[in-house]
DRENDO-1510 file (C-alpha; in Angstrom, 1 decimal, always signed):
<recs>
REC; n; res; u; v; w
REC; 1; UNK; -0.1; +0.1; +0.2 .
REC; 2; UNK; +2.9; +2.3; +0.8 .
REC; 3; UNK; +4.5; +1.6; -2.8 .
REC; 4; UNK; +1.2; +2.5; -4.1 .
REC; 5; UNK; +0.7; +6.1; -2.3 .
REC; 6; UNK; +4.3; +6.9; -3.1 .
REC; 7; UNK; +3.6; +6.0; -6.6 .
REC; 8; UNK; +0.6; +8.4; -6.9 .
REC; 9; UNK; +2.5; +11.2; -4.8 .
REC; 10; UNK; +5.4; +11.1; -7.5 .
REC; 11; UNK; +3.1; +11.9; -10.3 .
REC; 12; UNK; +2.1; +14.8; -8.6 .
REC; 13; UNK; +5.5; +16.0; -8.0 .
REC; 14; UNK; +5.0; +15.6; -4.1 .
REC; 15; UNK; +7.5; +12.9; -3.3 .
REC; 16; UNK; +9.5; +14.9; -1.3 .
REC; 17; UNK; +6.6; +15.8; +1.0 .
REC; 18; UNK; +5.6; +12.7; +1.8 .
REC; 19; UNK; +8.8; +10.9; +2.3 .
REC; 20; UNK; +9.4; +13.4; +5.0 .
REC; 21; UNK; +7.2; +11.3; +7.3 .
REC; 22; UNK; +3.9; +13.2; +6.7 .
REC; 23; UNK; +2.4; +9.9; +5.1 .
REC; 24; UNK; +2.9; +7.9; +8.5 .
REC; 25; UNK; +0.9; +10.7; +10.4 .
REC; 26; UNK; -1.8; +11.2; +8.0 .
REC; 27; UNK; -2.4; +7.4; +7.4 .
REC; 28; UNK; -2.8; +6.5; +11.5 .
REC; 29; UNK; -6.2; +4.9; +12.2 .
REC; 30; UNK; -7.2; +7.9; +14.4 .
REC; 31; UNK; -6.1; +11.1; +15.4 .
REC; 32; UNK; -6.8; +12.5; +18.5 .
REC; 33; UNK; -10.4; +13.1; +18.0 .
REC; 34; UNK; -10.3; +16.6; +19.8 .
REC; 35; UNK; -8.2; +17.8; +17.3 .
REC; 36; UNK; -11.2; +17.6; +14.8 .
REC; 37; UNK; -13.8; +18.1; +17.2 .
REC; 38; UNK; -13.4; +21.9; +17.7 .
REC; 39; UNK; -15.2; +24.0; +15.2 .
REC; 40; UNK; -13.8; +24.9; +11.8 .
REC; 41; UNK; -12.4; +28.5; +11.5 .
REC; 42; UNK; -12.8; +28.7; +7.8 .
REC; 43; UNK; -14.5; +26.9; +4.8 .
REC; 44; UNK; -12.6; +26.5; +1.6 .
REC; 45; UNK; -15.0; +25.9; -1.5 .
REC; 46; UNK; -13.1; +24.2; -4.3 .
REC; 47; UNK; -15.4; +24.5; -7.4 .
REC; 48; UNK; -17.2; +27.5; -5.9 .
REC; 49; UNK; -18.2; +28.5; -9.6 .
REC; 50; UNK; -20.0; +25.2; -10.3 .
REC; 51; UNK; -23.3; +23.8; -10.4 .
REC; 52; UNK; -23.2; +22.1; -7.2 .
REC; 53; UNK; -22.3; +25.6; -5.1 .
REC; 54; UNK; -25.0; +27.2; -7.3 .
REC; 55; UNK; -27.7; +24.9; -6.5 .
REC; 56; UNK; -27.0; +23.5; -3.1 .
REC; 57; UNK; -24.2; +25.0; -1.1 .
REC; 58; UNK; -24.8; +28.8; -1.3 .
REC; 59; UNK; -28.3; +28.2; -0.2 .
REC; 60; UNK; -27.0; +26.1; +2.4 .
REC; 61; UNK; -24.6; +28.8; +3.4 .
REC; 62; UNK; -27.3; +31.4; +3.5 .
REC; 63; UNK; -29.3; +29.3; +5.6 .
REC; 64; UNK; -26.7; +28.9; +8.4 .
REC; 65; UNK; -26.1; +32.6; +8.0 .
REC; 66; UNK; -29.8; +33.1; +8.6 .
REC; 67; UNK; -29.5; +30.8; +11.7 .
REC; 68; UNK; -26.7; +33.0; +13.1 .
REC; 69; UNK; -24.3; +30.2; +13.0 .
REC; 70; UNK; -22.1; +31.2; +10.3 .
REC; 71; UNK; -19.6; +33.6; +11.1 .
REC; 72; UNK; -16.0; +32.1; +9.8 .
REC; 73; UNK; -14.4; +33.4; +6.4 .
REC; 74; UNK; -15.8; +31.3; +3.1 .
REC; 75; UNK; -12.9; +31.1; +0.6 .
REC; 76; UNK; -14.0; +30.0; -3.0 .
REC; 77; UNK; -11.5; +28.4; -5.2 .
REC; 78; UNK; -11.8; +27.9; -8.9 .
REC; 79; UNK; -10.1; +28.1; -12.4 .
REC; 80; UNK; -12.5; +30.9; -13.6 .
REC; 81; UNK; -10.6; +34.2; -13.6 .
REC; 82; UNK; -13.2; +35.9; -11.4 .
REC; 83; UNK; -13.0; +38.8; -9.0 .
REC; 84; UNK; -14.4; +39.0; -5.6 .
REC; 85; UNK; -17.4; +41.3; -7.1 .
REC; 86; UNK; -18.6; +38.8; -9.4 .
REC; 87; UNK; -18.4; +35.9; -6.8 .
REC; 88; UNK; -20.4; +37.9; -4.7 .
REC; 89; UNK; -23.1; +38.5; -7.5 .
REC; 90; UNK; -23.0; +34.9; -8.4 .
REC; 91; UNK; -23.7; +34.0; -4.8 .
REC; 92; UNK; -26.4; +36.3; -4.5 .
REC; 93; UNK; -28.3; +35.0; -7.9 .
REC; 94; UNK; -27.8; +31.4; -6.7 .
REC; 95; UNK; -29.6; +32.3; -3.3 .
REC; 96; UNK; -32.6; +34.5; -5.0 .
REC; 97; UNK; -33.0; +31.5; -7.2 .
REC; 98; UNK; -33.4; +29.0; -4.4 .
REC; 99; UNK; -36.3; +31.0; -3.4 .
REC; 100; UNK; -35.3; +30.8; +0.2 .
REC; 101; UNK; -34.1; +34.6; +0.5 .
REC; 102; UNK; -36.1; +36.5; +3.1 .
REC; 103; UNK; -33.3; +38.2; +5.2 .
REC; 104; UNK; -31.6; +40.7; +3.1 .
REC; 105; UNK; -29.0; +40.9; +6.3 .
REC; 106; UNK; -28.1; +37.6; +6.4 .
REC; 107; UNK; -27.1; +37.7; +2.9 .
REC; 108; UNK; -25.2; +40.6; +3.4 .
REC; 109; UNK; -23.3; +39.0; +6.3 .
REC; 110; UNK; -22.9; +35.9; +4.1 .
REC; 111; UNK; -21.5; +38.1; +1.0 .
REC; 112; UNK; -19.2; +39.5; +3.5 .
REC; 113; UNK; -17.4; +36.4; +4.5 .
REC; 114; UNK; -16.7; +35.5; +0.9 .
REC; 115; UNK; -13.2; +35.5; -0.6 .
REC; 116; UNK; -11.8; +34.2; -3.8 .
REC; 117; UNK; -8.8; +32.4; -4.9 .
REC; 118; UNK; -8.5; +31.8; -8.9 .
REC; 119; UNK; -5.8; +29.4; -10.2 .
REC; 120; UNK; -4.9; +25.7; -11.6 .
REC; 121; UNK; -5.5; +22.7; -9.0 .
REC; 122; UNK; -2.1; +21.5; -10.4 .
REC; 123; UNK; -0.2; +24.4; -9.7 .
REC; 124; UNK; +1.1; +24.7; -6.2 .
REC; 125; UNK; +0.9; +28.4; -6.8 .
REC; 126; UNK; -2.8; +28.3; -6.5 .
REC; 127; UNK; -2.5; +26.6; -2.9 .
REC; 128; UNK; +0.1; +29.2; -1.8 .
REC; 129; UNK; -2.2; +31.9; -2.8 .
REC; 130; UNK; -5.2; +30.1; -0.6 .
REC; 131; UNK; -3.0; +29.9; +2.2 .
REC; 132; UNK; -2.4; +33.4; +2.3 .
REC; 133; UNK; -6.0; +34.3; +2.1 .
REC; 134; UNK; -7.0; +32.2; +4.8 .
REC; 135; UNK; -4.3; +34.1; +6.9 .
REC; 136; UNK; -4.6; +33.1; +10.7 .
REC; 137; UNK; -7.2; +30.5; +10.1 .
REC; 138; UNK; -5.8; +27.3; +11.0 .
REC; 139; UNK; -8.6; +24.8; +11.3 .
REC; 140; UNK; -10.2; +25.1; +7.8 .
REC; 141; UNK; -12.8; +22.7; +6.2 .
REC; 142; UNK; -11.9; +21.9; +2.7 .
REC; 143; UNK; -15.2; +21.1; +0.1 .
REC; 144; UNK; -14.2; +19.3; -2.9 .
REC; 145; UNK; -17.1; +20.5; -4.7 .
REC; 146; UNK; -15.3; +19.5; -8.0 .
REC; 147; UNK; -15.5; +16.4; -10.5 .
REC; 148; UNK; -13.9; +13.1; -8.6 .
REC; 149; UNK; -11.1; +13.0; -11.2 .
REC; 150; UNK; -9.4; +16.0; -9.2 .
REC; 151; UNK; -10.0; +14.8; -5.5 .
REC; 152; UNK; -6.6; +13.2; -5.6 .
REC; 153; UNK; -4.8; +16.4; -7.2 .
REC; 154; UNK; -6.4; +18.7; -4.9 .
REC; 155; UNK; -5.9; +16.8; -1.6 .
REC; 156; UNK; -2.0; +16.2; -2.4 .
REC; 157; UNK; -1.9; +20.1; -2.9 .
REC; 158; UNK; -3.5; +20.7; +0.3 .
REC; 159; UNK; -1.1; +18.4; +1.9 .
REC; 160; UNK; +2.2; +20.0; +0.1 .
REC; 161; UNK; +0.8; +23.4; +1.1 .
REC; 162; UNK; +0.5; +22.6; +5.0 .
REC; 163; UNK; -3.5; +23.1; +4.7 .
REC; 164; UNK; -4.1; +19.8; +6.0 .
REC; 165; UNK; -2.9; +19.3; +9.4 .
REC; 166; UNK; -5.6; +20.6; +11.6 .
REC; 167; UNK; -7.8; +20.8; +8.8 .
REC; 168; UNK; -11.1; +18.6; +7.5 .
REC; 169; UNK; -12.4; +17.7; +4.1 .
REC; 170; UNK; -15.8; +17.1; +2.8 .
REC; 171; UNK; -15.4; +14.5; -0.4 .
REC; 172; UNK; -18.7; +14.8; -2.6 .
REC; 173; UNK; -20.1; +11.6; -4.2 .
REC; 174; UNK; -19.5; +9.5; -6.3 .
REC; 175; UNK; -16.9; +8.1; -4.0 .
REC; 176; UNK; -15.4; +5.9; -6.5 .
REC; 177; UNK; -16.5; +3.8; -9.6 .
REC; 178; UNK; -16.2; +0.8; -8.1 .
REC; 179; UNK; -14.3; -1.1; -5.3 .
REC; 180; UNK; -10.7; -0.9; -6.2 .
REC; 181; UNK; -11.1; +3.1; -7.3 .
REC; 182; UNK; -13.1; +3.6; -4.0 .
REC; 183; UNK; -10.1; +2.1; -2.1 .
REC; 184; UNK; -7.8; +3.9; -4.1 .
REC; 185; UNK; -9.4; +7.2; -3.5 .
REC; 186; UNK; -9.4; +6.3; +0.5 .
REC; 187; UNK; -5.6; +5.9; +0.3 .
REC; 188; UNK; -5.1; +9.0; -1.1 .
REC; 189; UNK; -7.5; +10.8; +1.5 .
REC; 190; UNK; -5.8; +8.8; +4.2 .
REC; 191; UNK; -2.2; +9.5; +3.0 .
REC; 192; UNK; -3.1; +13.5; +3.8 .
REC; 193; UNK; -6.1; +13.4; +6.6 .
REC; 194; UNK; -6.9; +11.3; +9.3 .
REC; 195; UNK; -10.1; +9.3; +9.0 .
REC; 196; UNK; -11.8; +11.0; +11.4 .
REC; 197; UNK; -11.0; +14.5; +9.3 .
REC; 198; UNK; -12.7; +13.0; +6.3 .
REC; 199; UNK; -16.2; +13.9; +5.8 .
REC; 200; UNK; -18.0; +11.8; +2.8 .
REC; 201; UNK; -21.5; +13.6; +2.2 .
REC; 202; UNK; -24.3; +11.7; +1.0 .
REC; 203; UNK; -27.0; +14.4; +1.3 .
REC; 204; UNK; -29.4; +11.8; +1.7 .
REC; 205; UNK; -28.0; +10.7; +4.9 .
REC; 206; UNK; -28.7; +14.4; +6.1 .
REC; 207; UNK; -32.7; +13.9; +5.3 .
REC; 208; UNK; -35.0; +14.2; +8.3 .
REC; 209; UNK; -37.0; +11.2; +6.9 .
REC; 210; UNK; -33.8; +9.0; +6.7 .
REC; 211; UNK; -33.0; +9.7; +10.3 .
REC; 212; UNK; -36.3; +9.5; +11.4 .
REC; 213; UNK; -35.9; +5.6; +10.3 .
REC; 214; UNK; -33.7; +5.0; +13.0 .
REC; 215; UNK; -35.3; +6.9; +15.6 .
REC; 216; UNK; -38.7; +5.2; +15.0 .
REC; 217; UNK; -37.0; +1.8; +15.0 .
REC; 218; UNK; -35.4; +2.1; +18.5 .
REC; 219; UNK; -37.6; +4.9; +20.0 .
REC; 220; UNK; -40.3; +2.4; +20.2 .
REC; 221; UNK; -40.7; -1.2; +21.5 .
REC; 222; UNK; -43.8; -2.5; +19.6 .
REC; 223; UNK; -41.5; -3.1; +16.4 .
REC; 224; UNK; -38.7; -5.4; +17.7 .
REC; 225; UNK; -41.0; -8.5; +18.2 .
REC; 226; UNK; -42.0; -8.6; +14.6 .
REC; 227; UNK; -38.7; -7.0; +12.9 .
REC; 228; UNK; -37.5; -10.2; +11.7 .
REC; 229; UNK; -37.8; -13.3; +9.2 .
REC; 230; UNK; -40.5; -14.5; +11.1 .
REC; 231; UNK; -42.8; -11.9; +10.7 .
REC; 232; UNK; -41.7; -9.7; +7.9 .
REC; 233; UNK; -42.6; -11.1; +4.1 .
REC; 234; UNK; -40.5; -8.8; +2.3 .
REC; 235; UNK; -39.2; -5.1; +2.3 .
REC; 236; UNK; -39.4; -2.8; -0.9 .
REC; 237; UNK; -37.8; +0.5; -1.7 .
REC; 238; UNK; -38.9; +2.9; -4.3 .
REC; 239; UNK; -37.1; +6.0; -5.5 .
REC; 240; UNK; -38.4; +7.3; -8.6 .
REC; 241; UNK; -38.0; +10.4; -10.3 .
REC; 242; UNK; -40.7; +11.9; -13.0 .
REC; 243; UNK; -37.7; +13.9; -14.8 .
REC; 244; UNK; -34.8; +12.8; -17.3 .
REC; 245; UNK; -31.4; +13.5; -17.0 .
REC; 246; UNK; -32.0; +17.5; -17.1 .
REC; 247; UNK; -29.1; +18.6; -19.3 .
REC; 248; UNK; -26.7; +16.0; -17.5 .
REC; 249; UNK; -26.3; +13.4; -20.2 .
REC; 250; UNK; -22.6; +13.3; -20.4 .
REC; 251; UNK; -22.3; +12.6; -16.9 .
REC; 252; UNK; -25.0; +10.4; -16.3 .
REC; 253; UNK; -23.8; +8.2; -19.2 .
REC; 254; UNK; -20.6; +7.5; -17.3 .
REC; 255; UNK; -22.2; +6.7; -14.2 .
REC; 256; UNK; -25.6; +5.1; -14.3 .
REC; 257; UNK; -28.4; +4.4; -12.0 .
REC; 258; UNK; -26.6; +1.4; -9.8 .
REC; 259; UNK; -23.5; +3.9; -9.3 .
REC; 260; UNK; -25.7; +7.0; -8.9 .
REC; 261; UNK; -28.6; +6.0; -6.5 .
REC; 262; UNK; -28.4; +2.5; -5.8 .
REC; 263; UNK; -25.0; +1.6; -4.1 .
REC; 264; UNK; -25.3; +4.5; -1.8 .
REC; 265; UNK; -28.6; +6.1; -1.1 .
REC; 266; UNK; -30.7; +2.9; -1.4 .
REC; 267; UNK; -28.4; +0.4; +0.4 .
REC; 268; UNK; -28.0; +3.4; +3.1 .
REC; 269; UNK; -31.9; +3.2; +3.6 .
REC; 270; UNK; -31.7; -0.9; +3.8 .
REC; 271; UNK; -29.1; -0.5; +6.7 .
REC; 272; UNK; -31.0; +1.6; +8.7 .
REC; 273; UNK; -33.8; -0.7; +8.4 .
REC; 274; UNK; -31.8; -3.8; +8.8 .
REC; 275; UNK; -29.3; -3.0; +11.7 .
REC; 276; UNK; -29.2; -4.5; +15.0 .
REC; 277; UNK; -29.6; -2.2; +17.9 .
REC; 278; UNK; -26.5; -0.4; +18.8 .
REC; 279; UNK; -24.6; -1.3; +21.4 .
REC; 280; UNK; -24.4; +2.0; +23.4 .
REC; 281; UNK; -25.5; +5.9; +22.5 .
REC; 282; UNK; -23.6; +7.1; +19.8 .
REC; 283; UNK; -22.9; +6.6; +15.8 .
REC; 284; UNK; -20.2; +4.9; +16.3 .
REC; 285; UNK; -22.2; +2.2; +17.2 .
REC; 286; UNK; -24.5; +2.8; +14.3 .
REC; 287; UNK; -21.7; +2.9; +12.0 .
REC; 288; UNK; -20.4; -0.3; +13.4 .
REC; 289; UNK; -23.9; -2.1; +13.1 .
REC; 290; UNK; -24.4; -0.8; +9.6 .
REC; 291; UNK; -21.0; -2.1; +8.4 .
REC; 292; UNK; -22.3; -5.6; +9.5 .
REC; 293; UNK; -25.3; -5.4; +7.5 .
REC; 294; UNK; -23.2; -4.3; +4.2 .
REC; 295; UNK; -20.7; -7.1; +5.3 .
REC; 296; UNK; -23.9; -9.6; +5.3 .
REC; 297; UNK; -25.3; -8.6; +2.2 .
REC; 298; UNK; -25.2; -11.3; -0.3 .
REC; 299; UNK; -23.2; -10.0; -3.9 .
REC; 300; UNK; -25.5; -9.3; -6.6 .
REC; 301; UNK; -25.8; -11.5; -9.7 .
REC; 302; UNK; -26.8; -10.7; -13.2 .
REC; 303; UNK; -30.3; -12.5; -12.2 .
REC; 304; UNK; -30.8; -10.5; -9.3 .
REC; 305; UNK; -30.9; -7.2; -11.6 .
REC; 306; UNK; -33.1; -5.7; -14.2 .
REC; 307; UNK; -31.4; -2.6; -16.0 .
REC; 308; UNK; -33.9; -0.4; -17.9 .
REC; 309; UNK; -33.4; +2.7; -20.2 .
REC; 310; UNK; -36.1; +5.3; -21.2 .
REC; 311; UNK; -37.0; +5.7; -24.5 .
REC; 312; UNK; -35.7; +8.9; -25.8 .
REC; 313; UNK; -32.5; +8.7; -23.6 .
REC; 314; UNK; -30.4; +8.2; -26.5 .
REC; 315; UNK; -31.1; +11.5; -28.0 .
REC; 316; UNK; -30.3; +13.3; -24.9 .
REC; 317; UNK; -27.3; +15.8; -25.4 .
REC; 318; UNK; -24.1; +14.1; -24.2 .
REC; 319; UNK; -25.2; +10.7; -24.3 .
REC; 320; UNK; -23.9; +8.1; -26.9 .
REC; 321; UNK; -26.0; +6.9; -29.6 .
REC; 322; UNK; -25.5; +3.3; -28.8 .
REC; 323; UNK; -25.7; +3.7; -24.9 .
REC; 324; UNK; -26.3; +0.7; -22.6 .
REC; 325; UNK; -26.5; +2.9; -19.7 .
REC; 326; UNK; -29.3; +2.1; -17.4 .
REC; 327; UNK; -31.6; +5.1; -16.1 .
REC; 328; UNK; -33.7; +2.5; -14.1 .
REC; 329; UNK; -32.6; -0.4; -11.9 .
REC; 330; UNK; -34.5; -3.0; -10.2 .
REC; 331; UNK; -33.0; -5.7; -7.7 .
REC; 332; UNK; -33.7; -8.4; -5.2 .
REC; 333; UNK; -30.9; -8.5; -2.4 .
REC; 334; UNK; -30.6; -10.7; +0.6 .
REC; 335; UNK; -29.2; -10.0; +3.8 .
REC; 336; UNK; -27.7; -13.2; +5.2 .
REC; 337; UNK; -27.9; -12.6; +8.9 .
REC; 338; UNK; -29.9; -14.5; +11.5 .
REC; 339; UNK; -32.6; -11.6; +11.8 .
REC; 340; UNK; -33.3; -11.6; +7.8 .
REC; 341; UNK; -32.3; -14.7; +6.3 .
REC; 342; UNK; -34.7; -15.6; +3.5 .
REC; 343; UNK; -36.3; -12.2; +3.4 .
REC; 344; UNK; -36.2; -10.7; +0.4 .
REC; 345; UNK; -35.5; -6.7; -0.4 .
REC; 346; UNK; -36.6; -5.5; -3.6 .
REC; 347; UNK; -35.2; -2.0; -4.5 .
REC; 348; UNK; -35.8; -0.1; -7.6 .
REC; 349; UNK; -34.9; +3.6; -8.8 .
REC; 350; UNK; -35.0; +5.3; -12.1 .
REC; 351; UNK; -35.7; +8.4; -14.2 .
REC; 352; UNK; -38.6; +9.4; -16.1 .
REC; 353; UNK; -40.9; +7.1; -14.1 .
REC; 354; UNK; -44.6; +7.8; -12.9 .
REC; 355; UNK; -43.8; +10.3; -10.4 .
REC; 356; UNK; -41.1; +11.8; -8.0 .
REC; 357; UNK; -41.5; +10.0; -4.8 .
REC; 358; UNK; -39.6; +7.9; -2.2 .
REC; 359; UNK; -41.4; +5.0; -0.4 .
REC; 360; UNK; -40.4; +2.0; +1.8 .
REC; 361; UNK; -43.2; -0.6; +2.2 .
REC; 362; UNK; -42.4; -3.5; +5.0 .
REC; 363; UNK; -45.1; -6.2; +4.3 .
REC; 364; UNK; -45.9; -8.5; +7.0 .
REC; 365; UNK; -46.8; -12.5; +6.5 .
REC; 366; UNK; -50.6; -13.1; +6.7 .
REC; 367; UNK; -52.1; -14.7; +9.8 .
REC; 368; UNK; -51.1; -18.4; +10.2 .
REC; 369; UNK; -54.7; -19.8; +9.8 .
REC; 370; UNK; -57.7; -18.6; +7.9 .
REC; 371; UNK; -60.3; -17.9; +11.0 .
REC; 372; UNK; -62.2; -15.2; +8.6 .
REC; 373; UNK; -62.4; -15.7; +4.5 .
REC; 374; UNK; -60.6; -12.5; +3.8 .
REC; 375; UNK; -58.1; -12.5; +6.7 .
REC; 376; UNK; -55.4; -14.1; +4.3 .
REC; 377; UNK; -55.7; -12.2; +1.2 .
REC; 378; UNK; -55.9; -14.3; -2.0 .
REC; 379; UNK; -54.8; -10.8; -3.7 .
REC; 380; UNK; -53.5; -7.8; -2.7 .
REC; 381; UNK; -51.3; -7.2; +0.5 .
REC; 382; UNK; -51.1; -8.5; +4.1 .
REC; 383; UNK; -50.7; -5.9; +6.9 .
REC; 384; UNK; -47.6; -3.5; +6.4 .
REC; 385; UNK; -45.7; -0.8; +7.5 .
REC; 386; UNK; -45.3; +2.3; +5.0 .
REC; 387; UNK; -42.4; +4.7; +5.2 .
REC; 388; UNK; -43.3; +7.9; +2.8 .
REC; 389; UNK; -40.1; +9.8; +2.6 .
REC; 390; UNK; -41.0; +12.1; -0.1 .
REC; 391; UNK; -42.7; +14.5; -1.3 .
REC; 392; UNK; -45.1; +14.5; +1.8 .
REC; 393; UNK; -43.4; +12.4; +4.6 .
REC; 394; UNK; -45.6; +10.1; +6.6 .
REC; 395; UNK; -45.4; +6.7; +8.5 .
REC; 396; UNK; -48.6; +4.5; +8.4 .
REC; 397; UNK; -49.4; +1.2; +9.5 .
REC; 398; UNK; -52.1; -0.8; +7.6 .
REC; 399; UNK; -54.3; -3.7; +9.4 .
REC; 400; UNK; -57.8; -5.0; +8.7 .
REC; 401; UNK; -60.9; -3.5; +10.4 .
REC; 402; UNK; -64.2; -5.5; +10.2 .
REC; 403; UNK; -66.9; -3.8; +8.3 .
REC; 404; UNK; -70.1; -3.0; +10.1 .
REC; 405; UNK; -72.9; -6.1; +9.9 .
REC; 406; UNK; -73.2; -9.6; +10.6 .
REC; 407; UNK; -70.7; -10.8; +8.6 .
REC; 408; UNK; -67.0; -11.3; +9.4 .
REC; 409; UNK; -65.3; -9.4; +6.6 .
REC; 410; UNK; -63.5; -6.1; +6.7 .
REC; 411; UNK; -61.0; -3.9; +5.1 .
REC; 412; UNK; -57.6; -2.9; +5.1 .
REC; 413; UNK; -57.0; +0.6; +6.4 .
REC; 414; UNK; -53.8; +2.7; +7.2 .
REC; 415; UNK; -53.3; +4.5; +10.7 .
REC; 416; UNK; -51.1; +7.4; +10.1 .
REC; 417; UNK; -48.3; +7.7; +12.6 .
REC; 418; UNK; -46.5; +11.0; +11.6 .
REC; 419; UNK; -46.6; +13.7; +8.8 .
REC; 420; UNK; -44.8; +16.1; +7.4 .
REC; 421; UNK; -42.9; +18.8; +10.1 .
REC; 422; UNK; -42.4; +22.4; +9.3 .
REC; 423; UNK; -39.1; +24.2; +9.5 .
REC; 424; UNK; -36.9; +21.2; +9.1 .
REC; 425; UNK; -33.3; +21.8; +8.1 .
REC; 426; UNK; -32.6; +20.9; +4.5 .
REC; 427; UNK; -29.6; +17.9; +4.0 .
REC; 428; UNK; -26.9; +20.2; +2.9 .
REC; 429; UNK; -27.4; +22.7; +5.7 .
REC; 430; UNK; -27.3; +20.1; +8.2 .
REC; 431; UNK; -24.5; +18.3; +6.8 .
REC; 432; UNK; -22.3; +21.3; +6.0 .
REC; 433; UNK; -23.0; +22.4; +9.8 .
REC; 434; UNK; -22.0; +19.4; +11.0 .
REC; 435; UNK; -18.7; +19.2; +9.4 .
REC; 436; UNK; -17.5; +22.7; +10.3 .
REC; 437; UNK; -18.5; +21.6; +13.8 .
REC; 438; UNK; -16.6; +18.1; +13.5 .
REC; 439; UNK; -19.6; +16.0; +13.6 .
REC; 440; UNK; -19.1; +13.3; +11.4 .
REC; 441; UNK; -22.2; +11.3; +12.5 .
REC; 442; UNK; -24.2; +11.4; +9.4 .
REC; 443; UNK; -21.2; +11.3; +6.9 .
REC; 444; UNK; -20.2; +7.9; +5.3 .
REC; 445; UNK; -17.4; +5.8; +6.6 .
REC; 446; UNK; -14.5; +4.1; +4.8 .
REC; 447; UNK; -15.3; +0.8; +5.6 .
REC; 448; UNK; -19.2; +1.1; +5.0 .
REC; 449; UNK; -18.4; +2.7; +1.6 .
REC; 450; UNK; -16.3; -0.1; +0.6 .
REC; 451; UNK; -18.6; -2.8; +1.8 .
REC; 452; UNK; -21.5; -1.5; -0.5 .
REC; 453; UNK; -19.3; -1.5; -3.5 .
REC; 454; UNK; -18.3; -5.1; -2.6 .
REC; 455; UNK; -22.4; -5.6; -3.0 .
REC; 456; UNK; -22.6; -4.0; -6.5 .
REC; 457; UNK; -19.3; -5.4; -7.6 .
REC; 458; UNK; -20.4; -8.2; -9.7 .
REC; 459; UNK; -23.0; -6.8; -11.5 .
REC; 460; UNK; -20.7; -3.6; -12.8 .
REC; 461; UNK; -19.3; -5.9; -15.6 .
REC; 462; UNK; -21.3; -8.7; -15.7 .
REC; 463; UNK; -24.9; -8.0; -16.4 .
REC; 464; UNK; -27.9; -8.5; -18.7 .
REC; 465; UNK; -28.6; -5.8; -21.3 .
REC; 466; UNK; -31.0; -2.5; -20.6 .
REC; 467; UNK; -34.4; -3.3; -21.7 .
REC; 468; UNK; -36.5; -0.1; -22.9 .
REC; 469; UNK; -39.4; +1.5; -20.9 .
REC; 470; UNK; -42.0; +4.2; -21.6 .
REC; 471; UNK; -41.5; +7.5; -19.8 .
REC; 472; UNK; -44.3; +7.9; -17.3 .
REC; 473; UNK; -44.5; +4.3; -16.5 .
REC; 474; UNK; -43.3; +2.6; -13.3 .
REC; 475; UNK; -40.2; +1.1; -15.4 .
REC; 476; UNK; -39.9; -2.2; -17.6 .
REC; 477; UNK; -42.4; -5.0; -17.0 .
REC; 478; UNK; -39.3; -7.5; -16.7 .
REC; 479; UNK; -38.9; -5.9; -13.2 .
REC; 480; UNK; -42.1; -7.6; -12.2 .
REC; 481; UNK; -40.2; -11.0; -12.6 .
REC; 482; UNK; -37.9; -10.2; -9.8 .
REC; 483; UNK; -41.0; -10.8; -7.4 .
REC; 484; UNK; -42.4; -14.0; -7.6 .
REC; 485; UNK; -45.1; -13.8; -4.9 .
REC; 486; UNK; -47.4; -11.5; -3.4 .
REC; 487; UNK; -48.5; -8.3; -4.6 .
REC; 488; UNK; -46.0; -7.4; -6.6 .
REC; 489; UNK; -44.3; -4.0; -6.9 .
REC; 490; UNK; -45.9; -1.4; -4.7 .
REC; 491; UNK; -46.5; +1.6; -6.6 .
REC; 492; UNK; -46.8; +4.8; -4.3 .
REC; 493; UNK; -49.9; +6.8; -4.3 .
REC; 494; UNK; -48.8; +10.0; -6.0 .
REC; 495; UNK; -51.5; +12.2; -4.8 .
REC; 496; UNK; -51.0; +11.0; -0.9 .
</recs>
């Protein structure tokens, strides 16, 4: 491993820096956590002129400023030859376009914190200029809102300039393209930063609805007796989008649905639903249990996966005319653990589907004996628990209730346990604030990420061709074959 890192460093003209011993310091398993638990004194935003900063990060920074918790320099870095006036104008436009601007004083405060460094990421002078701009700030958070191909370049540049010693780094997904590239990226990051100073951001983990899965499971006692293979028949997770690639065809054609959504978002949801109770109060215990679940997931095979592509995708700008990249994935997953042995988990996600919605259906087994004619449904579903994640959040429990009259027949009704909560933090606002405070609870860890890649690794290179589906549908009919019994796929009600 050491030889690989040194070879990588040499390609970036950094050999001398790493042979002076910094590599060993940065690659220790866990530096003193207190060094990284103190609040940051600056935020450095690489890729400040890009799309991610415009759509997500500037609105999140404004929200933090509006709450009065942002009071450190925000230094943007990009190749664009802008000046500070142009950056402030760009930031204002981004916040206005988000539709959240309601506090001009907070916006002016944010703009007053901005600084800008223009330069090539391959040029050491860029990092020297950044160091000068930071001044007395010694605990910056470096946010890499840049293409993954530049991660290693910037990380090594920060190390060579002495900008990583007490710093943190935020890395955007996609985190690698497969297991090997994820491991290589982890090696590069760990050669400069300690693991507890690396914040791998997955905005899904910052959603209130996702956090509530963990809370709902372990803050209540009634679920535990039935939350296992003896009572759960299957679990379905649907994450659908009604829109297409939206002008990002070139990027999407290099990634596809499996890498873009399944390996990260959907498997993280599975883990929160499937984990054992953490041994103590703390996210270290949660991360440990999630890692066990990822390790217990049976690696996917070609017959576990249906890949679809919406009609018209190949006409999108930037998409190859003969592209076989999937815009839809449906898969069947098994977790080889004591609790979940034999229970199928059905996951699907895609673009240009019937609606933009995210929902989980945990279907329970029917009663063991038909005491009433309709207590074991011949068609339809048995009792279930439904988590609506978006667009309107809800948790619902479905149970059968007798109809009025002498006959013992009934209907299945839903009891809503929770509905939309106002004034919740947006994911980027929450995660950015946590990273600056040094709280890594809601960020993906190295072992977990590599374990999720191991689950999907077999079908990254061996898979069946994509099958076409019509935009506005729930995907290709071939996906129905994955569910051999029961009520088939649960299509969320778009109006509810």
